[in-house]
N, C-alpha and C positions, 0 to 999 in steps of 0.2 A: 542101587547105591551100595557101596561097600559097607561092611560092618564096622570099619574103622573110620567112618565119616559121620559127622554130626551136622545138624542145621542150627546155626546161631541166628536168633531172631530178635528184633527189637520192634516195638509198636508204640504208637502214641495216638491218643484220641482227645480232641478238645473242640471248642466251638468253631475253630477254623477248618476242621476236617480231621482226617485220619491218615496215618502213614504206617506202612509195614515194610520193613527192610529185613532181608534174610540172606544168608551166605553159607555155603557148605564149607566146613572146616574139618581137617583130618584130626584124629584123636591125639597124636603127638603134639600138634600145634596148639590144640585146646589145652593140653596139660601145661605147656610152656606159659600160656597166658594166665591160666588159673594159679600157677605157682609164683606169679609176680616177676617172671623173668622177662628179658627184652623181647617184646612181641613185634618189633618193627620189621623183623625178617619173615613174618608170617604172610604168605600171599593170600589176599582176599579178593573175591570177585562178587561184591554185593549186588543183589537185585531187589526189586520191590515195587510197590505201587502206592499211590496216594489217592484219596477221595476227598474232593473239596466241593462245597456248594457252588453253583454257577452264579450266585449273586442276585438272582431273580426271585423275588417273593411274590406269591400269588395271594391276594386277599380273597376270602370267601365271599360269595354273593355279588350283587351288581352295584354295590356302593351304598345302598340303603341299609341302615342298621335294623335288623330284626332279631328276635330271640333265637332264631335258628342259625344265624351266621355271625353273631357278635363274638369277637375275639378269635375267630378261626383264621389261621394263617398257615400255609404250608410252603415248603420249599419248592422252588420252581424246577429243580433238577440238580444233577451232580456232574462233576467233571472227574473222570478217572484217568490218571497218568500212570503208565507202566514203563519201567526201566529194567532192562536185562543186560547182564554182562556174561559173555561166554568166552572160553578160550578155544581158539581154533588152531589146530596143528596142520601145517602144510608140508608135504614132503618136498625136499630139495629137488629141483628139476621137474616137478609135477606140472608146473604152470608154463613150461616152455613150449 
């Protein structure tokens, strides 16, 4: 990565899951945004991932309440979704 590039990142975690979004931004564009100038001309290609529970809860034990399994509940699993955006350059005439 060039020295004039930064990674802009946003994350959020709550009971519905977690999300992380990040994007490479060049230093001049970051300065435009931080100075309150018009940032609509800044090209962004965000990528990221989310982690959400799969909705299945597993109760501890076989249904009978004992002192060893009372109140034990664990998540059944998680769903991870990844999204990537990349810029691809194609030379004119290359695909002919």
